[in-house]
N, CA, C and O atoms as a GROMACS GRO file, in nm:
protein
  568
    1MET      N    1   1.097   1.559  -0.792
    1MET     CA    2   1.056   1.412  -0.819
    1MET      C    3   0.910   1.424  -0.830
    1MET      O    4   0.856   1.333  -0.893
    2ASP      N    5   0.842   1.509  -0.785
    2ASP     CA    6   0.685   1.504  -0.785
    2ASP      C    7   0.625   1.482  -0.935
    2ASP      O    8   0.525   1.417  -0.966
    3GLY      N    9   0.716   1.556  -1.022
    3GLY     CA   10   0.657   1.532  -1.179
    3GLY      C   11   0.676   1.393  -1.224
    3GLY      O   12   0.601   1.345  -1.310
    4ASP      N   13   0.764   1.331  -1.175
    4ASP     CA   14   0.789   1.186  -1.197
    4ASP      C   15   0.711   1.076  -1.135
    4ASP      O   16   0.729   0.957  -1.159
    5ILE      N   17   0.619   1.126  -1.051
    5ILE     CA   18   0.530   1.026  -0.987
    5ILE      C   19   0.423   0.974  -1.097
    5ILE      O   20   0.358   1.053  -1.165
    6PRO      N   21   0.412   0.849  -1.107
    6PRO     CA   22   0.329   0.802  -1.224
    6PRO      C   23   0.185   0.841  -1.211
    6PRO      O   24   0.130   0.834  -1.100
    7GLU      N   25   0.117   0.884  -1.323
    7GLU     CA   26  -0.026   0.894  -1.327
    7GLU      C   27  -0.078   0.770  -1.350
    7GLU      O   28  -0.081   0.739  -1.469
    8THR      N   29  -0.129   0.675  -1.257
    8THR     CA   30  -0.176   0.554  -1.296
    8THR      C   31  -0.326   0.558  -1.336
    8THR      O   32  -0.379   0.464  -1.396
    9THR      N   33  -0.393   0.673  -1.301
    9THR     CA   34  -0.514   0.678  -1.313
    9THR      C   35  -0.569   0.707  -1.466
    9THR      O   36  -0.679   0.667  -1.503
   10ARG      N   37  -0.487   0.775  -1.541
   10ARG     CA   38  -0.500   0.826  -1.669
   10ARG      C   39  -0.485   0.720  -1.782
   10ARG      O   40  -0.556   0.728  -1.882
   11SER      N   41  -0.415   0.644  -1.769
   11SER     CA   42  -0.380   0.550  -1.887
   11SER      C   43  -0.358   0.412  -1.833
   11SER      O   44  -0.314   0.400  -1.719
   12GLU      N   45  -0.387   0.303  -1.909
   12GLU     CA   46  -0.364   0.159  -1.867
   12GLU      C   47  -0.220   0.122  -1.866
   12GLU      O   48  -0.173   0.048  -1.779
   13ARG      N   49  -0.149   0.174  -1.966
   13ARG     CA   50  -0.004   0.156  -1.985
   13ARG      C   51   0.080   0.255  -1.919
   13ARG      O   52   0.050   0.374  -1.929
   14LEU      N   53   0.188   0.215  -1.847
   14LEU     CA   54   0.278   0.311  -1.798
   14LEU      C   55   0.412   0.298  -1.896
   14LEU      O   56   0.445   0.188  -1.940
   15SER      N   57   0.479   0.405  -1.924
   15SER     CA   58   0.605   0.402  -2.014
   15SER      C   59   0.713   0.324  -1.925
   15SER      O   60   0.687   0.294  -1.809
   16ALA      N   61   0.811   0.297  -1.974
   16ALA     CA   62   0.940   0.226  -1.911
   16ALA      C   63   0.981   0.334  -1.805
   16ALA      O   64   1.003   0.298  -1.689
   17ARG      N   65   0.989   0.452  -1.840
   17ARG     CA   66   1.038   0.560  -1.745
   17ARG      C   67   0.947   0.562  -1.630
   17ARG      O   68   0.998   0.572  -1.518
   18ARG      N   69   0.809   0.554  -1.642
   18ARG     CA   70   0.717   0.569  -1.538
   18ARG      C   71   0.724   0.463  -1.448
   18ARG      O   72   0.718   0.479  -1.326
   19LYS      N   73   0.740   0.338  -1.510
   19LYS     CA   74   0.756   0.209  -1.436
   19LYS      C   75   0.886   0.206  -1.331
   19LYS      O   76   0.890   0.160  -1.217
   20VAL      N   77   0.978   0.263  -1.400
   20VAL     CA   78   1.108   0.268  -1.316
   20VAL      C   79   1.081   0.361  -1.200
   20VAL      O   80   1.108   0.328  -1.085
   21SER      N   81   1.030   0.472  -1.230
   21SER     CA   82   0.997   0.581  -1.126
   21SER      C   83   0.905   0.528  -1.025
   21SER      O   84   0.916   0.564  -0.908
   22LEU      N   85   0.812   0.440  -1.063
   22LEU     CA   86   0.715   0.377  -0.955
   22LEU      C   87   0.784   0.281  -0.883
   22LEU      O   88   0.763   0.272  -0.762
   23ILE      N   89   0.873   0.199  -0.945
   23ILE     CA   90   0.952   0.107  -0.845
   23ILE      C   91   1.036   0.179  -0.764
   23ILE      O   92   1.038   0.142  -0.647
   24PHE      N   93   1.118   0.290  -0.799
   24PHE     CA   94   1.184   0.372  -0.695
   24PHE      C   95   1.119   0.431  -0.585
   24PHE      O   96   1.166   0.449  -0.473
   25GLU      N   97   0.991   0.465  -0.633
   25GLU     CA   98   0.918   0.540  -0.527
   25GLU      C   99   0.863   0.403  -0.433
   25GLU      O  100   0.857   0.432  -0.313
   26ILE      N  101   0.836   0.310  -0.453
   26ILE     CA  102   0.786   0.190  -0.388
   26ILE      C  103   0.911   0.143  -0.304
   26ILE      O  104   0.898   0.099  -0.190
   27LEU      N  105   1.025   0.155  -0.363
   27LEU     CA  106   1.156   0.114  -0.277
   27LEU      C  107   1.178   0.229  -0.172
   27LEU      O  108   1.212   0.201  -0.057
   28GLY      N  109   1.162   0.336  -0.205
   28GLY     CA  110   1.171   0.448  -0.115
   28GLY      C  111   1.079   0.443   0.001
   28GLY      O  112   1.126   0.460   0.114
   29ASP      N  113   0.955   0.420  -0.015
   29ASP     CA  114   0.852   0.398   0.079
   29ASP      C  115   0.890   0.285   0.170
   29ASP      O  116   0.886   0.290   0.292
   30TYR      N  117   0.928   0.180   0.095
   30TYR     CA  118   0.966   0.055   0.175
   30TYR      C  119   1.069   0.095   0.279
   30TYR      O  120   1.047   0.071   0.397
   31VAL      N  121   1.177   0.154   0.240
   31VAL     CA  122   1.280   0.196   0.330
   31VAL      C  123   1.241   0.276   0.446
   31VAL      O  124   1.289   0.256   0.558
   32ALA      N  125   1.135   0.387   0.415
   32ALA     CA  126   1.088   0.478   0.510
   32ALA      C  127   0.986   0.399   0.615
   32ALA      O  128   0.980   0.421   0.736
   33MET      N  129   0.912   0.306   0.545
   33MET     CA  130   0.849   0.232   0.648
   33MET      C  131   0.912   0.121   0.724
   33MET      O  132   0.867   0.078   0.830
   34LEU      N  133   1.024   0.073   0.662
   34LEU     CA  134   1.081  -0.029   0.733
   34LEU      C  135   1.176   0.059   0.867
   34LEU      O  136   1.202   0.005   0.974
   35ARG      N  137   1.206   0.167   0.841
   35ARG     CA  138   1.278   0.233   0.961
   35ARG      C  139   1.184   0.256   1.079
   35ARG      O  140   1.231   0.270   1.192
   36VAL      N  141   1.049   0.259   1.055
   36VAL     CA  142   0.945   0.281   1.178
   36VAL      C  143   0.882   0.167   1.217
   36VAL      O  144   0.802   0.164   1.311
   37LEU      N  145   0.919   0.050   1.136
   37LEU     CA  146   0.849  -0.077   1.172
   37LEU      C  147   0.856  -0.133   1.310
   37LEU      O  148   0.771  -0.212   1.350
   38GLY      N  149   0.976  -0.087   1.395
   38GLY     CA  150   0.982  -0.126   1.525
   38GLY      C  151   0.891  -0.084   1.617
   38GLY      O  152   0.873  -0.150   1.720
   39ASP      N  153   0.821   0.035   1.592
   39ASP     CA  154   0.718   0.089   1.658
   39ASP      C  155   0.590  -0.006   1.645
   39ASP      O  156   0.526  -0.034   1.544
   40ARG      N  157   0.568  -0.049   1.782
   40ARG     CA  158   0.455  -0.160   1.795
   40ARG      C  159   0.334  -0.114   1.789
   40ARG      O  160   0.241  -0.193   1.801
   41ASP      N  161   0.308   0.023   1.769
   41ASP     CA  162   0.165   0.090   1.775
   41ASP      C  163   0.136   0.107   1.618
   41ASP      O  164   0.192   0.181   1.537
   42VAL      N  165   0.036   0.017   1.599
   42VAL     CA  166  -0.009   0.012   1.454
   42VAL      C  167  -0.082   0.136   1.414
   42VAL      O  168  -0.073   0.178   1.299
   43LEU      N  169  -0.158   0.199   1.512
   43LEU     CA  170  -0.214   0.328   1.470
   43LEU      C  171  -0.119   0.423   1.427
   43LEU      O  172  -0.141   0.488   1.325
   44ARG      N  173  -0.002   0.440   1.503
   44ARG     CA  174   0.086   0.544   1.478
   44ARG      C  175   0.170   0.495   1.338
   44ARG      O  176   0.216   0.580   1.263
   45LEU      N  177   0.182   0.373   1.316
   45LEU     CA  178   0.241   0.322   1.194
   45LEU      C  179   0.158   0.362   1.078
   45LEU      O  180   0.208   0.405   0.974
   46ALA      N  181   0.022   0.345   1.096
   46ALA     CA  182  -0.073   0.374   0.983
   46ALA      C  183  -0.069   0.526   0.963
   46ALA      O  184  -0.074   0.567   0.847
   47ALA      N  185  -0.060   0.614   1.065
   47ALA     CA  186  -0.055   0.763   1.045
   47ALA      C  187   0.087   0.795   0.985
   47ALA      O  188   0.098   0.885   0.902
   48ARG      N  189   0.180   0.733   1.022
   48ARG     CA  190   0.309   0.758   0.939
   48ARG      C  191   0.309   0.733   0.800
   48ARG      O  192   0.360   0.808   0.717
   49ALA      N  193   0.246   0.617   0.772
   49ALA     CA  194   0.248   0.569   0.625
   49ALA      C  195   0.166   0.682   0.546
   49ALA      O  196   0.205   0.717   0.435
   50ARG      N  197   0.062   0.735   0.599
   50ARG     CA  198  -0.026   0.846   0.551
   50ARG      C  199   0.030   0.979   0.531
   50ARG      O  200  -0.012   1.061   0.449
   51ALA      N  201   0.146   0.998   0.626
   51ALA     CA  202   0.203   1.124   0.636
   51ALA      C  203   0.305   1.172   0.518
   51ALA      O  204   0.423   1.199   0.540
   52VAL      N  205   0.247   1.179   0.396
   52VAL     CA  206   0.314   1.215   0.281
   52VAL      C  207   0.256   1.335   0.195
   52VAL      O  208   0.135   1.353   0.183
   53ALA      N  209   0.330   1.399   0.149
   53ALA     CA  210   0.284   1.512   0.052
   53ALA      C  211   0.191   1.450  -0.052
   53ALA      O  212   0.233   1.358  -0.123
   54SER      N  213   0.066   1.498  -0.064
   54SER     CA  214  -0.041   1.447  -0.158
   54SER      C  215  -0.068   1.562  -0.253
   54SER      O  216  -0.048   1.681  -0.230
   55ARG      N  217  -0.113   1.514  -0.353
   55ARG     CA  218  -0.191   1.618  -0.447
   55ARG      C  219  -0.333   1.631  -0.404
   55ARG      O  220  -0.380   1.550  -0.324
   56GLU      N  221  -0.412   1.740  -0.456
   56GLU     CA  222  -0.562   1.761  -0.439
   56GLU      C  223  -0.621   1.643  -0.493
   56GLU      O  224  -0.584   1.589  -0.597
   57ARG      N  225  -0.720   1.601  -0.416
   57ARG     CA  226  -0.804   1.473  -0.463
   57ARG      C  227  -0.900   1.546  -0.544
   57ARG      O  228  -0.954   1.653  -0.515
   58ILE      N  229  -0.918   1.464  -0.665
   58ILE     CA  230  -0.990   1.495  -0.777
   58ILE      C  231  -1.079   1.357  -0.799
   58ILE      O  232  -1.033   1.243  -0.793
   59ALA      N  233  -1.212   1.390  -0.824
   59ALA     CA  234  -1.281   1.260  -0.843
   59ALA      C  235  -1.235   1.207  -0.984
   59ALA      O  236  -1.207   1.282  -1.077
   60ASP      N  237  -1.230   1.062  -0.989
   60ASP     CA  238  -1.173   1.014  -1.083
   60ASP      C  239  -1.237   0.877  -1.087
   60ASP      O  240  -1.230   0.801  -0.990
   61PRO      N  241  -1.301   0.844  -1.200
   61PRO     CA  242  -1.386   0.725  -1.219
   61PRO      C  243  -1.288   0.604  -1.228
   61PRO      O  244  -1.346   0.496  -1.229
   62HIS      N  245  -1.150   0.599  -1.235
   62HIS     CA  246  -1.079   0.497  -1.273
   62HIS      C  247  -0.991   0.463  -1.134
   62HIS      O  248  -0.899   0.381  -1.126
   63GLU      N  249  -1.041   0.544  -1.032
   63GLU     CA  250  -0.955   0.536  -0.906
   63GLU      C  251  -0.936   0.394  -0.849
   63GLU      O  252  -0.827   0.351  -0.809
   64HIS      N  253  -1.056   0.324  -0.849
   64HIS     CA  254  -1.024   0.188  -0.796
   64HIS      C  255  -0.936   0.101  -0.875
   64HIS      O  256  -0.857   0.026  -0.818
   65ARG      N  257  -0.947   0.106  -1.005
   65ARG     CA  258  -0.853   0.029  -1.088
   65ARG      C  259  -0.700   0.073  -1.069
   65ARG      O  260  -0.600   0.000  -1.076
   66ALA      N  261  -0.707   0.218  -1.042
   66ALA     CA  262  -0.563   0.271  -1.016
   66ALA      C  263  -0.514   0.199  -0.889
   66ALA      O  264  -0.403   0.146  -0.885
   67ALA      N  265  -0.609   0.199  -0.774
   67ALA     CA  266  -0.547   0.114  -0.663
   67ALA      C  267  -0.530  -0.012  -0.684
   67ALA      O  268  -0.435  -0.060  -0.623
   68GLN      N  269  -0.593  -0.086  -0.754
   68GLN     CA  270  -0.559  -0.222  -0.776
   68GLN      C  271  -0.423  -0.239  -0.845
   68GLN      O  272  -0.336  -0.315  -0.801
   69ARG      N  273  -0.407  -0.162  -0.963
   69ARG     CA  274  -0.274  -0.174  -1.035
   69ARG      C  275  -0.156  -0.127  -0.933
   69ARG      O  276  -0.043  -0.174  -0.946
   70LEU      N  277  -0.185  -0.037  -0.837
   70LEU     CA  278  -0.060   0.006  -0.746
   70LEU      C  279  -0.046  -0.127  -0.658
   70LEU      O  280   0.061  -0.187  -0.645
   71GLY      N  281  -0.149  -0.160  -0.609
   71GLY     CA  282  -0.137  -0.294  -0.526
   71GLY      C  283  -0.055  -0.412  -0.588
   71GLY      O  284   0.025  -0.477  -0.521
   72LYS      N  285  -0.074  -0.431  -0.699
   72LYS     CA  286   0.007  -0.537  -0.796
   72LYS      C  287   0.131  -0.493  -0.784
   72LYS      O  288   0.220  -0.570  -0.748
   73ALA      N  289   0.156  -0.358  -0.815
   73ALA     CA  290   0.307  -0.319  -0.832
   73ALA      C  291   0.380  -0.330  -0.700
   73ALA      O  292   0.495  -0.371  -0.696
   74VAL      N  293   0.314  -0.293  -0.597
   74VAL     CA  294   0.372  -0.302  -0.458
   74VAL      C  295   0.412  -0.453  -0.426
   74VAL      O  296   0.520  -0.481  -0.374
   75GLY      N  297   0.332  -0.533  -0.457
   75GLY     CA  298   0.332  -0.684  -0.418
   75GLY      C  299   0.446  -0.737  -0.535
   75GLY      O  300   0.519  -0.832  -0.506
   76ARG      N  301   0.453  -0.687  -0.637
   76ARG     CA  302   0.564  -0.741  -0.730
   76ARG      C  303   0.701  -0.694  -0.702
   76ARG      O  304   0.800  -0.768  -0.701
   77THR      N  305   0.702  -0.572  -0.680
   77THR     CA  306   0.828  -0.501  -0.635
   77THR      C  307   0.884  -0.562  -0.516
   77THR      O  308   0.995  -0.616  -0.520
   78LEU      N  309   0.802  -0.557  -0.390
   78LEU     CA  310   0.845  -0.612  -0.267
   78LEU      C  311   0.867  -0.758  -0.260
   78LEU      O  312   0.934  -0.816  -0.175
   79GLY      N  313   0.792  -0.817  -0.373
   79GLY     CA  314   0.807  -0.962  -0.364
   79GLY      C  315   0.946  -1.026  -0.406
   79GLY      O  316   0.976  -1.142  -0.379
   80VAL      N  317   1.020  -0.947  -0.468
   80VAL     CA  318   1.155  -0.991  -0.510
   80VAL      C  319   1.274  -0.950  -0.424
   80VAL      O  320   1.390  -0.986  -0.447
   81LEU      N  321   1.233  -0.865  -0.316
   81LEU     CA  322   1.337  -0.807  -0.232
   81LEU      C  323   1.378  -0.942  -0.136
   81LEU      O  324   1.296  -1.030  -0.106
   82PRO      N  325   1.508  -0.940  -0.096
   82PRO     CA  326   1.556  -1.053  -0.011
   82PRO      C  327   1.538  -1.019   0.128
   82PRO      O  328   1.597  -1.086   0.212
   83THR      N  329   1.460  -0.917   0.164
   83THR     CA  330   1.430  -0.877   0.297
   83THR      C  331   1.294  -0.886   0.339
   83THR      O  332   1.214  -0.964   0.286
   84ASP      N  333   1.262  -0.803   0.441
   84ASP     CA  334   1.116  -0.816   0.505
   84ASP      C  335   1.008  -0.788   0.401
   84ASP      O  336   1.002  -0.672   0.362
   85SER      N  337   0.932  -0.868   0.356
   85SER     CA  338   0.816  -0.820   0.261
   85SER      C  339   0.689  -0.892   0.312
   85SER      O  340   0.605  -0.935   0.233
   86ARG      N  341   0.677  -0.906   0.455
   86ARG     CA  342   0.541  -0.962   0.499
   86ARG      C  343   0.428  -0.871   0.486
   86ARG      O  344   0.448  -0.760   0.438
   87CYS      N  345   0.326  -0.902   0.520
   87CYS     CA  346   0.192  -0.849   0.485
   87CYS      C  347   0.177  -0.710   0.565
   87CYS      O  348   0.098  -0.627   0.519
   88LEU      N  349   0.242  -0.684   0.670
   88LEU     CA  350   0.231  -0.547   0.726
   88LEU      C  351   0.307  -0.439   0.645
   88LEU      O  352   0.254  -0.335   0.606
   89ILE      N  353   0.441  -0.475   0.622
   89ILE     CA  354   0.511  -0.377   0.538
   89ILE      C  355   0.480  -0.344   0.418
   89ILE      O  356   0.512  -0.237   0.366
   90ARG      N  357   0.403  -0.452   0.356
   90ARG     CA  358   0.354  -0.430   0.219
   90ARG      C  359   0.231  -0.336   0.227
   90ARG      O  360   0.210  -0.244   0.148
   91SER      N  361   0.160  -0.368   0.322
   91SER     CA  362   0.040  -0.292   0.360
   91SER      C  363   0.067  -0.141   0.378
   91SER      O  364  -0.007  -0.053   0.334
   92LEU      N  365   0.182  -0.120   0.450
   92LEU     CA  366   0.212   0.021   0.486
   92LEU      C  367   0.263   0.101   0.380
   92LEU      O  368   0.241   0.222   0.374
   93VAL      N  369   0.335   0.034   0.289
   93VAL     CA  370   0.390   0.075   0.173
   93VAL      C  371   0.294   0.128   0.074
   93VAL      O  372   0.306   0.236   0.017
   94LEU      N  373   0.188   0.033   0.055
   94LEU     CA  374   0.077   0.063  -0.028
   94LEU      C  375  -0.003   0.167   0.023
   94LEU      O  376  -0.040   0.254  -0.056
   95VAL      N  377  -0.039   0.173   0.159
   95VAL     CA  378  -0.121   0.289   0.200
   95VAL      C  379  -0.024   0.425   0.152
   95VAL      O  380  -0.071   0.526   0.100
   96ARG      N  381   0.105   0.403   0.180
   96ARG     CA  382   0.174   0.525   0.164
   96ARG      C  383   0.163   0.579   0.004
   96ARG      O  384   0.147   0.698  -0.021
   97VAL      N  385   0.171   0.494  -0.081
   97VAL     CA  386   0.185   0.509  -0.224
   97VAL      C  387   0.037   0.560  -0.261
   97VAL      O  388   0.031   0.643  -0.352
   98LEU      N  389  -0.069   0.523  -0.207
   98LEU     CA  390  -0.215   0.550  -0.231
   98LEU      C  391  -0.221   0.697  -0.177
   98LEU      O  392  -0.273   0.788  -0.243
   99ALA      N  393  -0.169   0.715  -0.061
   99ALA     CA  394  -0.195   0.852   0.009
   99ALA      C  395  -0.111   0.956  -0.058
   99ALA      O  396  -0.146   1.073  -0.046
  100ARG      N  397  -0.017   0.929  -0.119
  100ARG     CA  398   0.047   1.035  -0.221
  100ARG      C  399  -0.033   1.075  -0.315
  100ARG      O  400  -0.025   1.193  -0.350
  101ARG      N  401  -0.129   0.987  -0.379
  101ARG     CA  402  -0.206   1.006  -0.490
  101ARG      C  403  -0.348   1.062  -0.447
  101ARG      O  404  -0.434   1.087  -0.531
  102SER      N  405  -0.366   1.079  -0.318
  102SER     CA  406  -0.482   1.118  -0.255
  102SER      C  407  -0.595   1.012  -0.287
  102SER      O  408  -0.709   1.049  -0.316
  103ILE      N  409  -0.559   0.883  -0.280
  103ILE     CA  410  -0.654   0.771  -0.301
  103ILE      C  411  -0.675   0.713  -0.161
  103ILE      O  412  -0.588   0.657  -0.094
  104PRO      N  413  -0.806   0.734  -0.126
  104PRO     CA  414  -0.820   0.680   0.011
  104PRO      C  415  -0.820   0.522   0.023
  104PRO      O  416  -0.860   0.447  -0.066
  105SER      N  417  -0.769   0.479   0.152
  105SER     CA  418  -0.750   0.336   0.170
  105SER      C  419  -0.757   0.295   0.306
  105SER      O  420  -0.718   0.376   0.390
  106THR      N  421  -0.798   0.192   0.341
  106THR     CA  422  -0.821   0.130   0.477
  106THR      C  423  -0.710   0.024   0.500
  106THR      O  424  -0.692  -0.062   0.414
  107LEU      N  425  -0.639   0.027   0.604
  107LEU     CA  426  -0.559  -0.068   0.666
  107LEU      C  427  -0.628  -0.169   0.743
  107LEU      O  428  -0.690  -0.125   0.840
  108VAL      N  429  -0.632  -0.286   0.726
  108VAL     CA  430  -0.711  -0.369   0.797
  108VAL      C  431  -0.624  -0.491   0.867
  108VAL      O  432  -0.535  -0.549   0.807
  109ILE      N  433  -0.658  -0.516   0.980
  109ILE     CA  434  -0.582  -0.610   1.074
  109ILE      C  435  -0.691  -0.722   1.083
  109ILE      O  436  -0.807  -0.702   1.121
  110GLY      N  437  -0.638  -0.843   1.042
  110GLY     CA  438  -0.739  -0.946   1.071
  110GLY      C  439  -0.670  -1.070   1.149
  110GLY      O  440  -0.547  -1.068   1.162
  111VAL      N  441  -0.738  -1.166   1.197
  111VAL     CA  442  -0.702  -1.269   1.280
  111VAL      C  443  -0.752  -1.382   1.225
  111VAL      O  444  -0.848  -1.380   1.148
  112ARG      N  445  -0.683  -1.503   1.264
  112ARG     CA  446  -0.725  -1.647   1.234
  112ARG      C  447  -0.668  -1.726   1.351
  112ARG      O  448  -0.558  -1.702   1.399
  113ARG      N  449  -0.749  -1.820   1.392
  113ARG     CA  450  -0.704  -1.904   1.508
  113ARG      C  451  -0.714  -2.054   1.431
  113ARG      O  452  -0.826  -2.102   1.409
  114ASN      N  453  -0.608  -2.115   1.398
  114ASN     CA  454  -0.599  -2.246   1.372
  114ASN      C  455  -0.540  -2.313   1.498
  114ASN      O  456  -0.582  -2.296   1.613
  115SER      N  457  -0.447  -2.383   1.464
  115SER     CA  458  -0.362  -2.422   1.582
  115SER      C  459  -0.306  -2.334   1.679
  115SER      O  460  -0.294  -2.349   1.801
  116GLU      N  461  -0.273  -2.239   1.605
  116GLU     CA  462  -0.206  -2.109   1.669
  116GLU      C  463  -0.276  -1.980   1.634
  116GLU      O  464  -0.350  -1.980   1.535
  117PHE      N  465  -0.260  -1.871   1.705
  117PHE     CA  466  -0.304  -1.750   1.653
  117PHE      C  467  -0.218  -1.693   1.550
  117PHE      O  468  -0.096  -1.687   1.560
  118GLU      N  469  -0.296  -1.646   1.436
  118GLU     CA  470  -0.237  -1.565   1.337
  118GLU      C  471  -0.290  -1.439   1.298
  118GLU      O  472  -0.412  -1.422   1.300
  119ALA      N  473  -0.209  -1.345   1.262
  119ALA     CA  474  -0.261  -1.221   1.229
  119ALA      C  475  -0.215  -1.187   1.088
  119ALA      O  476  -0.112  -1.230   1.036
  120HIS      N  477  -0.309  -1.101   1.029
  120HIS     CA  478  -0.277  -1.059   0.876
  120HIS      C  479  -0.314  -0.921   0.855
  120HIS      O  480  -0.416  -0.878   0.910
  121ALA      N  481  -0.240  -0.846   0.781
  121ALA     CA  482  -0.259  -0.707   0.733
  121ALA      C  483  -0.306  -0.697   0.582
  121ALA      O  484  -0.254  -0.769   0.496
  122TRP      N  485  -0.400  -0.610   0.555
  122TRP     CA  486  -0.427  -0.588   0.392
  122TRP      C  487  -0.471  -0.458   0.378
  122TRP      O  488  -0.496  -0.391   0.478
  123VAL      N  489  -0.482  -0.416   0.272
  123VAL     CA  490  -0.535  -0.271   0.227
  123VAL      C  491  -0.665  -0.305   0.148
  123VAL      O  492  -0.682  -0.398   0.070
  124GLU      N  493  -0.752  -0.209   0.186
  124GLU     CA  494  -0.892  -0.212   0.091
  124GLU      C  495  -0.911  -0.055   0.054
  124GLU      O  496  -0.876   0.044   0.120
  125HIS      N  497  -0.977  -0.064  -0.075
  125HIS     CA  498  -1.023   0.055  -0.143
  125HIS      C  499  -1.171   0.031  -0.175
  125HIS      O  500  -1.212  -0.061  -0.246
  126GLU      N  501  -1.246   0.125  -0.113
  126GLU     CA  502  -1.400   0.104  -0.155
  126GLU      C  503  -1.452  -0.023  -0.104
  126GLU      O  504  -1.540  -0.081  -0.167
  127GLY      N  505  -1.399  -0.076   0.018
  127GLY     CA  506  -1.454  -0.187   0.067
  127GLY      C  507  -1.390  -0.318   0.009
  127GLY      O  508  -1.414  -0.424   0.066
  128GLU      N  509  -1.306  -0.316  -0.106
  128GLU     CA  510  -1.243  -0.420  -0.169
  128GLU      C  511  -1.098  -0.447  -0.132
  128GLU      O  512  -1.020  -0.351  -0.124
  129ALA      N  513  -1.057  -0.572  -0.111
  129ALA     CA  514  -0.915  -0.579  -0.082
  129ALA      C  515  -0.836  -0.555  -0.213
  129ALA      O  516  -0.864  -0.601  -0.324
  130ILE      N  517  -0.731  -0.475  -0.182
  130ILE     CA  518  -0.633  -0.452  -0.295
  130ILE      C  519  -0.529  -0.536  -0.271
  130ILE      O  520  -0.475  -0.587  -0.369
  131LEU      N  521  -0.483  -0.566  -0.147
  131LEU     CA  522  -0.380  -0.671  -0.112
  131LEU      C  523  -0.451  -0.798  -0.042
  131LEU      O  524  -0.537  -0.775   0.044
  132PRO      N  525  -0.424  -0.913  -0.070
  132PRO     CA  526  -0.520  -1.037  -0.038
  132PRO      C  527  -0.534  -1.037   0.111
  132PRO      O  528  -0.442  -1.025   0.192
  133ALA      N  529  -0.662  -1.052   0.137
  133ALA     CA  530  -0.725  -1.063   0.261
  133ALA      C  531  -0.709  -1.208   0.328
  133ALA      O  532  -0.693  -1.220   0.449
  134GLY      N  533  -0.714  -1.313   0.243
  134GLY     CA  534  -0.718  -1.437   0.301
  134GLY      C  535  -0.841  -1.484   0.369
  134GLY      O  536  -0.952  -1.434   0.352
  135GLU      N  537  -0.814  -1.583   0.445
  135GLU     CA  538  -0.921  -1.639   0.529
  135GLU      C  539  -0.926  -1.578   0.668
  135GLU      O  540  -0.958  -1.650   0.763
  136TYR      N  541  -0.899  -1.457   0.686
  136TYR     CA  542  -0.879  -1.392   0.804
  136TYR      C  543  -1.024  -1.320   0.858
  136TYR      O  544  -1.106  -1.282   0.774
  137THR      N  545  -1.047  -1.305   0.974
  137THR     CA  546  -1.156  -1.234   1.043
  137THR      C  547  -1.108  -1.094   1.062
  137THR      O  548  -0.996  -1.069   1.106
  138ARG      N  549  -1.193  -1.007   1.028
  138ARG     CA  550  -1.151  -0.872   1.026
  138ARG      C  551  -1.145  -0.814   1.187
  138ARG      O  552  -1.243  -0.812   1.260
  139LEU      N  553  -1.018  -0.773   1.223
  139LEU     CA  554  -1.031  -0.734   1.381
  139LEU      C  555  -1.049  -0.589   1.405
  139LEU      O  556  -1.116  -0.541   1.497
  140THR      N  557  -0.977  -0.516   1.306
  140THR     CA  558  -1.007  -0.367   1.324
  140THR      C  559  -0.957  -0.310   1.180
  140THR      O  560  -0.893  -0.375   1.098
  141GLU      N  561  -0.995  -0.190   1.167
  141GLU     CA  562  -0.971  -0.102   1.046
  141GLU      C  563  -0.897   0.029   1.099
  141GLU      O  564  -0.928   0.084   1.205
  142LEU      N  565  -0.798   0.071   1.018
  142LEU     CA  566  -0.698   0.181   1.067
  142LEU      C  567  -0.701   0.271   0.934
  142LEU      O  568  -0.634   0.374   0.928
   0.00000   0.00000   0.00000
């Protein structure tokens, strides 16, 4: 399957075959992360998300654009599932997809206090949110 992992950094358009391959990759990562989501240790969850076989890191001037496109693909794919697609699972899946491509990312946990305490997770690449950060105050980076 490694040969079927889409090369999102090389071209703007993915073929239909590569899109389907990416969707299946995202769904597989979703299932893998859903299985460990009961672990309340977010550091351990982030480590598990990054524990995938990855290729050698090569400098790529289009890496940030690839990270953005992969973030959109994860959001679109998980957004139509009738199951858990909250911010933490989406973020863990994206971290895993990026890690497989040796694209560095930061999993960020933020908080907001309105009438009640709220927490939110998002992913950043090069200091920019790939998944929406919203109006949350950064609590920690993983």
